C-alpha positions as CSV (number, residue, x, y, z in Angstrom):
1,M,0.0,0.0,0.0
2,S,1.3,3.5,-0.8
3,Q,0.1,7.0,-0.9
4,Q,0.7,10.0,-3.2
5,F,4.0,11.8,-2.7
6,T,4.3,15.6,-2.8
7,P,7.8,16.9,-2.4
8,N,8.2,19.1,0.7
9,N,11.3,20.8,-0.7
10,P,11.2,20.8,-4.5
11,L,14.4,21.0,-6.5
12,P,14.9,24.1,-8.6
13,Q,15.6,21.9,-11.7
14,E,13.5,19.1,-13.2
15,A,14.0,15.8,-11.2
16,K,12.5,12.3,-11.4
17,V,10.3,12.2,-8.3
18,P,8.5,9.0,-7.3
19,V,4.7,9.2,-7.7
20,E,4.1,7.0,-4.7
21,M,5.3,7.1,-1.1
22,A,5.8,3.9,1.0
23,V,3.4,3.3,3.9
24,F,4.5,1.4,7.0
25,S,2.7,-0.4,9.9
26,L,2.2,1.4,13.2
27,D,5.0,-0.8,14.7
28,V,7.5,0.4,12.1
29,E,6.4,4.0,12.4
30,A,7.0,3.7,16.2
31,E,10.4,2.3,15.5
32,I,11.2,5.2,13.2
33,D,9.9,7.6,15.8
34,R,12.2,6.1,18.4
35,H,15.2,6.7,16.1
36,L,14.1,10.3,15.3
37,A,13.8,11.1,19.0
38,K,17.6,10.4,19.4
39,Y,18.6,13.2,17.0
40,P,18.1,17.0,17.5
41,V,18.3,17.4,13.7
42,K,16.0,15.0,11.9
43,R,18.2,14.5,8.8
44,S,20.9,13.0,11.2
45,A,18.7,9.9,11.5
46,I,19.0,9.2,7.7
47,L,21.2,6.0,8.0
48,P,19.2,4.2,10.7
49,L,16.0,5.1,8.9
50,M,17.4,3.8,5.6
51,F,18.2,0.5,7.3
52,I,14.6,0.2,8.5
53,V,13.0,1.2,5.2
54,Q,15.4,-1.1,3.3
55,R,14.5,-4.0,5.6
56,E,10.7,-3.3,5.3
57,R,10.8,-2.8,1.5
58,G,12.3,-6.2,0.6
59,G,16.0,-5.6,1.2
60,Y,16.5,-2.5,-0.9
61,L,15.7,1.2,-0.9
62,D,13.1,1.6,-3.6
63,P,11.7,4.9,-5.0
64,P,8.6,4.8,-2.7
65,G,10.8,4.2,0.2
66,V,13.1,7.1,-0.8
67,A,10.0,9.3,-1.1
68,Y,8.9,8.3,2.4
69,L,12.3,9.2,3.8
70,A,12.5,12.5,2.1
71,D,9.0,13.4,3.4
72,R,9.7,12.1,6.9
73,L,13.1,13.9,7.2
74,D,12.0,17.1,5.5
75,V,14.8,16.8,2.9
76,R,14.9,16.5,-0.9
77,I,14.8,13.2,-2.8
78,T,18.3,13.9,-4.0
79,D,19.5,14.2,-0.4
80,I,18.3,10.6,0.2
81,W,19.8,9.2,-3.0
82,E,23.2,10.9,-2.3
83,V,23.5,9.0,0.9
84,A,22.0,5.8,-0.4
85,T,24.4,5.5,-3.3
86,F,27.5,6.3,-1.2
87,Y,27.2,3.4,1.3
88,S,27.6,-0.2,0.1
89,M,25.3,-1.5,2.9
90,I,22.4,0.4,1.4
91,N,21.0,-1.4,-1.6
92,T,19.3,0.6,-4.4
93,E,18.4,-2.4,-6.4
94,P,16.9,-5.8,-5.3
95,V,19.5,-8.2,-3.9
96,G,19.5,-11.9,-3.0
97,T,18.7,-13.2,0.4
98,Y,22.4,-13.7,0.9
99,H,24.2,-10.5,-0.4
100,I,27.8,-11.5,-0.4
101,Q,30.1,-8.4,-0.5
102,V,33.7,-9.1,-1.0
103,C,36.2,-6.4,0.0
104,R,38.5,-5.6,-2.9
105,T,40.8,-2.9,-1.4
106,L,44.5,-3.2,-0.9
107,S,44.9,-5.5,2.1
108,C,42.2,-7.9,0.9
109,K,43.4,-7.8,-2.7
110,I,47.0,-8.6,-1.7
111,L,45.8,-11.4,0.5
112,G,43.5,-13.1,-2.0
113,A,40.2,-11.3,-2.4
114,G,40.3,-12.0,-6.1
115,K,40.4,-15.7,-5.5
116,I,37.4,-15.4,-3.0
117,T,35.4,-13.5,-5.6
118,E,36.3,-16.1,-8.3
119,Q,35.4,-19.0,-6.0
120,C,32.0,-17.4,-5.2
121,S,31.4,-16.6,-8.9
122,T,32.2,-20.2,-10.0
123,R,30.2,-21.8,-7.2
124,L,27.1,-19.6,-7.6
125,G,27.3,-19.2,-11.3
126,I,27.1,-15.4,-11.2
127,K,29.5,-12.5,-11.6
128,P,29.9,-9.5,-9.3
129,G,26.8,-7.3,-9.7
130,E,24.5,-10.3,-10.4
131,T,22.0,-12.3,-8.5
132,T,21.3,-16.0,-8.9
133,P,18.1,-16.8,-10.9
134,D,16.4,-18.1,-7.7
135,G,17.1,-14.8,-5.9
136,K,19.0,-16.5,-3.2
137,F,22.5,-15.0,-3.7
138,S,23.9,-11.7,-4.9
139,L,27.6,-11.0,-5.3
140,S,29.3,-7.6,-5.1
141,E,32.8,-6.3,-4.8
142,V,33.0,-3.4,-2.4
143,E,35.5,-0.9,-1.1
144,C,37.1,-1.2,2.3
145,L,35.0,-2.8,4.9
146,G,37.5,-1.9,7.6
147,S,38.9,-5.2,8.5
148,C,42.4,-4.9,6.9
149,G,44.1,-6.9,9.7
150,T,41.9,-9.9,9.0
151,A,42.0,-9.9,5.2
152,P,40.7,-11.3,3.0
153,M,37.1,-10.8,4.2
154,L,33.6,-10.6,3.0
155,Q,30.3,-9.4,4.5
156,I,26.9,-11.0,4.4
157,G,24.2,-8.7,5.7
158,F,26.0,-7.1,8.7
159,D,28.2,-10.1,9.4
160,F,31.9,-10.1,8.7
161,H,33.7,-13.3,7.7
162,E,37.5,-12.7,8.1
163,N,40.8,-14.5,7.4
164,L,39.0,-16.3,4.5
165,T,40.3,-19.5,2.9
166,A,38.7,-21.6,0.2
167,E,37.6,-24.0,2.9
168,K,36.0,-21.3,5.1
169,L,34.2,-19.9,2.2
170,D,32.8,-23.3,1.2
171,K,31.5,-23.8,4.8
172,I,29.8,-20.3,4.7
173,L,28.2,-21.0,1.3
174,D,27.1,-24.5,2.4
175,T,25.3,-23.0,5.4
176,C,23.6,-20.4,3.2
177,E,22.5,-23.0,0.6
178,R,21.0,-25.1,3.4
179,G,19.1,-22.0,4.6
180,E,20.8,-22.3,8.0
181,Y,22.7,-19.0,8.0
182,V,21.6,-16.8,10.9
183,F,21.8,-13.0,10.2
184,T,22.8,-10.3,12.6
185,V,19.8,-7.9,12.7
186,K,20.2,-4.2,12.6
187,G,17.8,-1.3,12.3
């Protein structure tokens, strides 16, 4: 269910504005209110609210979700997109249940991130930027995840998997394929 979106702070130039705005349950609205209460400036809550909207909108920040955030935070649509497209943990396109993000920056690269990505690609039958046909796995290469001392590493949801080897990666993927992977919940 959605409602009509009317920009509260229109851009001076032409912009693609979503027609609909996401609507959330009373429980989700209360959760959002609790986050907003923590910040004296509403726009400061942008990231925690993005996580909530992403969770509630099927794992990614869609245009109606962006419209909701812009309205709720009294900012422009472009303000939301600027933040959403900067952070690798905010998805702006649908992703699989298990979104595997392999760090590709220097420490990880030197210590074998390329082999980790290649092993994932071969095993899952997808390249970075793709999702398996069943929607179960997505694979991405991302910039530094801040775990340089334990490279190579990857992230699934909010969970870090560090000091990766081919064997460790196989065990992680086996757990995901069996549907036994337990996610850390944020938001």
